[in-house]
N, C-alpha and C positions, 0 to 999 in steps of 0.2 A: 570628614570632608564636607565642605559646604557646597550648596548647589545654588545656582543663579540662572536667570533666563535673559536672553537678549530682547530688546524691544526697539521699535523704530520711532525716531523723533526727527521729523523733517527728512533730510537726506542722509542722516547718520543712524548708525546702529548703536544703541546704548547698552552697556553691561553694568549692572549695579553690583557692587561688591558688598556682600552681607556683613553685618557687624560681627566681630569675633573678639571675645574678651582677651584672647592670647595675643592678637596682633592689633596694635593701635595704628590706624591709618589717619593721615592728616587730610583735611579738606583742602581743596585748591592746590594740591601738589601735582606737579607735571611729571608725566611718564613718557618714555619712548615706547612705541608699540611695535613688536616684532611678530609678523605673521610667518609661521614656519610651514614648510612643505607638508608636514604630517597633520596640519590642521590646528596645532597648538597656537595659542596667542600668548606671548610673553610680554609682561609690563616691566620695564626697567626704569627705576627712579632716576630722574634727571638731577644731576648734582652740579654745583657751581664748579667752574674751571679752577682747579687748585693752583694752576700756574699763572693765572691772570694777575694776582696782586704782587707777584714776585718781581724783584728788580732784576735787571739784566745781569747775568752771570751767577745768580743765586744757585742754580742747579748745575753749574759747571763742575766737571771733574777733570783733573789734569790727566793727560795721557801718560800712563805708566811706561809705555814702550817708545815714546817719542825720541829718546836719545839712542835707540837701537837702529842700526841700518840693516837693510836686507843684505845678506852676504851671497845670495845666489839669485835664482829666478823664482823665488817663492810666490811673489805677488803675480807675476806673469802667468805661471802655470795654474794658480788658483783661479784667475779670471778666465783662462782658456777652458778649464774644467767646468766652471759655472756656465759658460756659453755653450760648450759642446755637450756637456752632461754625460758623456760616455767615455769609457776607457779607450775605445777604438779611435774616437775623435782626438783624444788627448795623445795617443801614441802616434797617429799619423802626423799631427802638427809638430810633435816633438822631433820626428824624423826630418820634417821639412826644415825645422829650425837649425838642425845640425849641419845641413848642407851649406 
């Protein structure tokens, strides 16, 4: 495990990453910095947007179920369950729907 120290430069804190023969780092590479609750600092390499050069419709997948119609109340009850989130709420609304 390598060890480094922080230092102050202007209003910023600098962390120098030591050279390591196993890991080749590029100079001037951008990273996202994630400060975690436990005190860890995670550097995530910034990558180019892979979808930016694509033409419209390149990543489109046809809907395999588009020709199937709902035969009951599947969609309605799924939405109600997601909204209420409890079996009690689902049961009481189902009873109201029957009236």
